[in-house]
PLY file of the C-alpha trace (Angstrom):
ply
format ascii 1.0
element vertex 365
property float x
property float y
property float z
element edge 364
property int vertex1
property int vertex2
end_header
9.46 -4.96 -15.09
10.60 -1.65 -13.54
12.43 -1.60 -10.33
9.80 0.11 -8.26
7.31 -0.50 -5.26
3.57 0.21 -5.53
1.96 1.47 -2.34
-1.41 -0.18 -2.03
-4.12 -0.45 0.72
-7.72 0.54 1.49
-8.78 4.24 1.55
-7.95 6.27 4.59
-5.05 4.10 5.72
-2.59 6.94 5.21
-0.81 5.72 2.00
-0.51 9.22 0.50
0.55 10.73 3.84
3.46 8.24 3.84
4.14 8.66 0.18
4.35 12.53 0.77
6.87 12.01 3.75
8.86 9.84 1.40
9.03 12.06 -1.52
8.54 15.54 0.00
6.31 16.22 -2.79
2.56 17.10 -2.04
0.51 14.46 -3.53
-3.34 14.45 -4.24
-5.19 12.37 -1.66
-7.67 10.43 -3.57
-9.79 7.23 -3.63
-10.53 4.76 -6.33
-12.01 7.31 -8.71
-8.52 8.97 -9.28
-6.79 5.67 -10.06
-5.75 6.85 -13.50
-3.29 9.17 -12.13
-0.92 7.54 -9.55
1.62 9.55 -7.71
5.12 8.73 -8.67
8.36 9.50 -6.66
12.14 8.71 -6.91
13.40 8.19 -3.45
17.10 8.41 -2.38
18.13 5.26 -0.29
19.65 6.38 2.91
23.10 4.94 3.43
25.42 5.86 6.35
28.24 4.16 4.40
27.93 6.75 1.59
27.81 9.57 4.17
31.01 8.36 5.68
32.84 8.00 2.33
31.86 11.51 1.59
33.50 12.68 4.95
36.58 10.75 4.00
37.09 11.72 0.26
35.36 15.07 0.46
34.09 14.94 -3.19
32.50 17.80 -5.03
29.46 15.68 -5.40
27.63 12.89 -3.48
25.07 10.75 -5.40
22.83 8.20 -3.52
21.10 5.10 -4.80
17.49 5.50 -5.66
14.28 3.70 -5.81
10.79 4.45 -7.29
7.53 4.39 -5.14
4.20 4.52 -6.72
1.13 5.80 -4.75
-1.68 3.78 -6.07
-5.28 4.88 -5.23
-7.12 3.17 -2.34
-8.82 -0.04 -2.98
-12.36 -0.45 -1.86
-14.52 -3.57 -1.74
-15.52 -4.77 -5.29
-13.37 -2.18 -6.76
-11.96 -4.51 -9.28
-15.46 -4.46 -10.98
-15.81 -0.75 -11.01
-15.14 1.78 -13.66
-11.51 2.43 -14.25
-10.54 -1.05 -12.73
-8.36 -1.86 -15.79
-6.22 1.25 -15.24
-6.17 0.70 -11.49
-4.97 -3.04 -11.87
-2.43 -2.08 -14.48
-0.75 0.23 -11.99
-0.41 -2.61 -9.64
0.86 -5.00 -12.36
3.49 -2.49 -13.44
4.99 -2.52 -9.82
7.75 -5.01 -9.11
6.83 -5.28 -5.53
4.09 -4.16 -3.25
4.04 -2.16 0.04
0.65 -2.93 1.73
-0.14 -0.13 4.04
-2.49 -1.32 6.89
-4.25 1.16 9.36
-3.17 0.37 12.96
-4.42 3.55 14.71
-7.70 4.61 16.17
-8.87 8.04 15.07
-12.68 8.96 15.23
-11.94 11.99 12.94
-10.68 9.72 10.24
-13.43 7.28 9.47
-12.53 3.72 8.41
-14.21 2.32 5.18
-15.66 -0.48 7.41
-16.32 1.73 10.36
-13.94 -0.32 12.55
-10.14 -0.73 12.66
-9.28 -4.37 12.10
-6.07 -4.99 10.25
-6.87 -8.74 9.75
-10.13 -7.94 7.98
-8.59 -5.13 5.94
-5.70 -7.38 4.68
-8.41 -10.16 3.88
-10.56 -7.60 2.06
-7.62 -6.31 -0.18
-6.24 -9.73 -0.84
-9.62 -11.03 -1.84
-9.99 -8.10 -4.39
-6.67 -8.88 -6.01
-7.28 -12.64 -5.91
-10.60 -12.12 -7.88
-8.69 -9.99 -10.38
-6.15 -12.65 -10.83
-8.86 -15.34 -11.07
-10.38 -13.56 -13.96
-6.98 -13.43 -15.65
-6.40 -17.10 -15.06
-9.70 -18.09 -16.42
-9.17 -15.93 -19.67
-5.69 -17.18 -20.05
-6.87 -20.87 -19.57
-9.40 -20.49 -22.31
-6.84 -19.32 -24.71
-4.47 -22.07 -23.77
-7.25 -24.69 -24.32
-7.13 -23.60 -28.00
-3.35 -23.83 -27.93
-3.44 -27.46 -26.88
-4.57 -28.35 -30.55
-1.23 -26.95 -31.88
1.60 -29.64 -31.60
4.05 -26.78 -31.60
2.41 -25.01 -28.52
0.86 -28.06 -26.74
3.69 -28.82 -24.21
4.00 -25.24 -23.01
0.29 -25.03 -22.80
-0.10 -28.11 -20.83
2.63 -27.00 -18.29
0.98 -23.46 -17.87
-2.58 -25.07 -17.43
-1.13 -27.44 -14.82
0.06 -24.37 -12.91
-3.24 -22.67 -13.00
-4.98 -25.77 -12.01
-2.93 -25.43 -8.75
-3.38 -21.59 -8.35
-6.94 -21.45 -9.22
-8.39 -23.04 -5.79
-6.16 -20.57 -3.82
-7.45 -17.48 -5.61
-11.03 -18.67 -5.13
-10.40 -18.85 -1.43
-8.96 -15.42 -1.55
-5.35 -16.59 -1.08
-2.55 -15.16 -3.27
-0.95 -17.22 -6.00
2.52 -16.84 -4.43
1.23 -19.12 -1.55
1.02 -22.02 -3.93
3.91 -24.49 -4.36
4.83 -24.66 -8.06
7.51 -26.51 -10.01
10.18 -24.29 -11.37
8.94 -24.63 -14.98
5.37 -23.96 -13.93
6.40 -20.67 -11.91
8.24 -19.58 -15.03
5.19 -20.38 -17.17
2.72 -18.32 -15.22
5.02 -15.12 -15.54
3.33 -14.60 -19.01
0.01 -13.76 -17.30
1.48 -11.12 -14.79
-0.50 -12.22 -11.88
-0.77 -9.46 -9.19
-0.86 -11.96 -6.22
2.53 -13.52 -7.36
4.30 -10.22 -6.45
6.19 -10.15 -3.16
4.53 -7.99 -0.52
5.74 -6.03 2.67
3.39 -4.93 5.23
3.52 -1.23 6.47
1.76 -0.68 9.72
0.68 2.98 9.83
0.34 3.63 13.59
0.22 6.53 15.96
3.30 7.80 17.91
2.32 5.40 20.87
2.23 2.58 18.56
5.74 3.29 17.16
6.98 3.54 20.68
5.45 0.44 22.21
3.30 -1.36 19.66
-0.42 -2.13 20.02
-2.89 -4.98 19.26
-3.33 -3.81 15.67
0.38 -3.98 14.99
0.67 -7.33 16.49
-2.11 -8.63 14.39
-0.26 -7.51 11.21
3.00 -8.95 12.45
1.32 -12.36 13.09
0.00 -12.32 9.57
3.24 -11.27 8.05
5.20 -14.03 10.03
2.79 -16.65 8.74
3.44 -15.58 5.25
7.21 -15.16 5.62
6.78 -11.39 4.74
8.54 -8.48 6.39
6.63 -5.89 8.53
7.62 -2.21 9.03
5.95 0.07 11.59
5.50 3.72 10.70
3.78 6.96 12.04
2.78 8.77 8.93
2.23 11.97 10.80
5.50 11.60 12.89
7.48 11.01 9.50
5.91 14.02 8.05
7.11 16.16 10.98
10.55 14.52 10.86
11.01 15.23 7.12
10.23 18.84 7.81
13.29 19.22 9.95
16.18 20.69 8.18
19.41 19.41 9.81
20.47 15.79 10.41
21.26 16.64 14.04
17.64 17.85 14.65
16.42 14.62 12.99
18.67 12.47 15.15
17.60 14.24 18.33
13.97 13.83 17.37
14.42 10.09 16.76
16.36 9.63 20.04
13.40 11.21 22.03
11.40 8.33 20.69
14.05 5.78 21.34
14.55 5.01 17.66
17.82 4.32 15.74
16.12 5.19 12.40
12.98 6.54 11.06
10.23 4.25 9.81
10.57 5.55 6.34
14.37 4.68 6.13
13.42 1.15 7.47
10.79 0.91 4.64
13.21 2.19 2.03
15.87 -0.37 2.85
13.22 -3.22 3.06
11.94 -2.40 -0.33
15.34 -2.05 -1.77
16.37 -5.56 -0.56
12.92 -7.03 -1.52
13.67 -5.96 -5.12
16.95 -7.94 -4.90
19.15 -4.78 -5.06
22.52 -4.21 -3.54
24.99 -1.33 -3.59
28.56 -0.90 -4.48
30.56 2.38 -4.30
32.91 4.55 -6.34
34.81 7.09 -4.31
37.11 9.87 -5.17
37.77 13.69 -5.26
35.18 14.17 -7.99
32.25 12.16 -6.71
31.14 9.60 -4.13
28.31 7.52 -5.52
26.20 4.53 -4.57
25.61 2.32 -7.54
22.54 -0.20 -7.70
23.13 -3.71 -8.76
21.16 -7.01 -8.55
22.12 -9.84 -6.17
24.57 -12.06 -8.09
25.76 -9.42 -10.63
29.26 -9.90 -11.81
32.03 -7.25 -12.15
31.38 -6.48 -15.83
27.69 -5.94 -15.12
28.39 -3.65 -12.25
30.75 -1.66 -14.55
27.89 -1.32 -17.12
25.81 0.54 -14.55
28.38 3.28 -14.76
28.74 3.18 -18.83
28.07 0.46 -21.32
31.69 0.96 -22.56
32.92 0.05 -19.07
31.15 -3.40 -19.64
32.12 -3.96 -23.18
35.79 -3.26 -22.50
36.03 -4.64 -19.08
39.55 -5.67 -18.17
39.60 -5.91 -14.34
38.33 -4.15 -11.24
40.26 -2.91 -8.15
38.00 -3.79 -5.20
38.05 -3.36 -1.48
35.54 -3.56 1.31
34.02 -0.55 2.80
34.51 -2.11 6.24
38.14 -2.47 5.50
38.36 1.30 4.76
36.71 2.16 8.10
39.01 -0.16 9.91
42.30 0.98 8.40
41.29 4.62 7.98
42.27 5.61 4.40
42.54 3.96 1.01
46.29 4.07 1.10
46.22 2.18 4.45
43.96 -0.40 2.89
46.29 -0.95 -0.10
49.32 -1.11 2.45
47.55 -3.76 4.45
46.89 -5.94 1.16
43.14 -5.54 1.40
42.81 -4.23 -2.21
42.08 -6.96 -4.69
42.24 -7.24 -8.45
39.18 -9.10 -9.62
38.23 -10.39 -12.99
34.93 -11.00 -15.10
33.76 -13.84 -12.95
33.84 -11.86 -9.56
30.41 -11.51 -7.95
30.10 -8.18 -6.67
29.26 -7.82 -2.85
27.20 -5.31 -1.16
29.53 -2.63 0.19
32.36 -3.19 -2.30
34.34 -0.01 -3.33
35.38 -0.46 -6.88
37.56 1.10 -9.55
37.31 -0.29 -13.09
39.88 -0.70 -15.68
38.60 -1.11 -19.25
39.70 -0.74 -22.93
37.32 -0.07 -25.80
0 1
1 2
2 3
3 4
4 5
5 6
6 7
7 8
8 9
9 10
10 11
11 12
12 13
13 14
14 15
15 16
16 17
17 18
18 19
19 20
20 21
21 22
22 23
23 24
24 25
25 26
26 27
27 28
28 29
29 30
30 31
31 32
32 33
33 34
34 35
35 36
36 37
37 38
38 39
39 40
40 41
41 42
42 43
43 44
44 45
45 46
46 47
47 48
48 49
49 50
50 51
51 52
52 53
53 54
54 55
55 56
56 57
57 58
58 59
59 60
60 61
61 62
62 63
63 64
64 65
65 66
66 67
67 68
68 69
69 70
70 71
71 72
72 73
73 74
74 75
75 76
76 77
77 78
78 79
79 80
80 81
81 82
82 83
83 84
84 85
85 86
86 87
87 88
88 89
89 90
90 91
91 92
92 93
93 94
94 95
95 96
96 97
97 98
98 99
99 100
100 101
101 102
102 103
103 104
104 105
105 106
106 107
107 108
108 109
109 110
110 111
111 112
112 113
113 114
114 115
115 116
116 117
117 118
118 119
119 120
120 121
121 122
122 123
123 124
124 125
125 126
126 127
127 128
128 129
129 130
130 131
131 132
132 133
133 134
134 135
135 136
136 137
137 138
138 139
139 140
140 141
141 142
142 143
143 144
144 145
145 146
146 147
147 148
148 149
149 150
150 151
151 152
152 153
153 154
154 155
155 156
156 157
157 158
158 159
159 160
160 161
161 162
162 163
163 164
164 165
165 166
166 167
167 168
168 169
169 170
170 171
171 172
172 173
173 174
174 175
175 176
176 177
177 178
178 179
179 180
180 181
181 182
182 183
183 184
184 185
185 186
186 187
187 188
188 189
189 190
190 191
191 192
192 193
193 194
194 195
195 196
196 197
197 198
198 199
199 200
200 201
201 202
202 203
203 204
204 205
205 206
206 207
207 208
208 209
209 210
210 211
211 212
212 213
213 214
214 215
215 216
216 217
217 218
218 219
219 220
220 221
221 222
222 223
223 224
224 225
225 226
226 227
227 228
228 229
229 230
230 231
231 232
232 233
233 234
234 235
235 236
236 237
237 238
238 239
239 240
240 241
241 242
242 243
243 244
244 245
245 246
246 247
247 248
248 249
249 250
250 251
251 252
252 253
253 254
254 255
255 256
256 257
257 258
258 259
259 260
260 261
261 262
262 263
263 264
264 265
265 266
266 267
267 268
268 269
269 270
270 271
271 272
272 273
273 274
274 275
275 276
276 277
277 278
278 279
279 280
280 281
281 282
282 283
283 284
284 285
285 286
286 287
287 288
288 289
289 290
290 291
291 292
292 293
293 294
294 295
295 296
296 297
297 298
298 299
299 300
300 301
301 302
302 303
303 304
304 305
305 306
306 307
307 308
308 309
309 310
310 311
311 312
312 313
313 314
314 315
315 316
316 317
317 318
318 319
319 320
320 321
321 322
322 323
323 324
324 325
325 326
326 327
327 328
328 329
329 330
330 331
331 332
332 333
333 334
334 335
335 336
336 337
337 338
338 339
339 340
340 341
341 342
342 343
343 344
344 345
345 346
346 347
347 348
348 349
349 350
350 351
351 352
352 353
353 354
354 355
355 356
356 357
357 358
358 359
359 360
360 361
361 362
362 363
363 364
């Protein structure tokens, strides 16, 4: 499964406006009929720590971590039964996590697909369509598994998977996502074979107007209530505002623009960080005169795996890693001072890399 985030939602909620602000690439605004050609974008992950390292080491190059976003066409009611549904659903299945954009603004010039703005109804409509698509997948898969029950070599696995579907099916029939169903670890592993869309983790993105970003509104509160009940995260964005912010050239101008609204960071930055963490990703750094770079690892990765993100030879011939914390560098002011304070450590193959580690690898191939 690729490490990417699919942007989903009903038509006219502002998905493509948000995607364009994220990528700075003009994307085609389309509805379901264009689902065969989703918009793709590789987004740099904003990280003040990398900026600070660059100031301190003054390298020739700065390289941020990245994450991929996919702008998937708007989903209308009964869309899963329309022409092109297979391609449309495939784009969602190919996404590791989902950013569900919900319209939280009133604008008579931008008609709503249901002729009224109701986030709760919009969320229910989209979840129902995805649940119906998964229900069809479950029924087809169950039919195949019934045949496998006759094969002694496959019977045990088939029984386990069917038991999971027996729990999931009622939820899907009610329009609830499969992820809301409590499964045994073996059952959860078994259903991965069917790539159910509603098993994917989801983050809600409230697309509001500037007033909503500043002080909230009833639509945003409705989404937050739903997100809280599901244990999901909720980010508030003004697509129009983010587009204007992205057009500013200097970081100083952007900071002033945000300050005027009383914001510490843009909604897009908050979304990127939320998606990065939802994907289970974390960052370590390498820093020197040639380059300061943010490297992406998974939560729980050990030092050799982190070394392998730089080069496979680093992982194969891993000996040890010199490690110190970014926070220690800021506290002591220089790499030399960190070493003098005894904060630089030598770590071996079993070291679990932490977010914010600054590392130098020693290897022998």
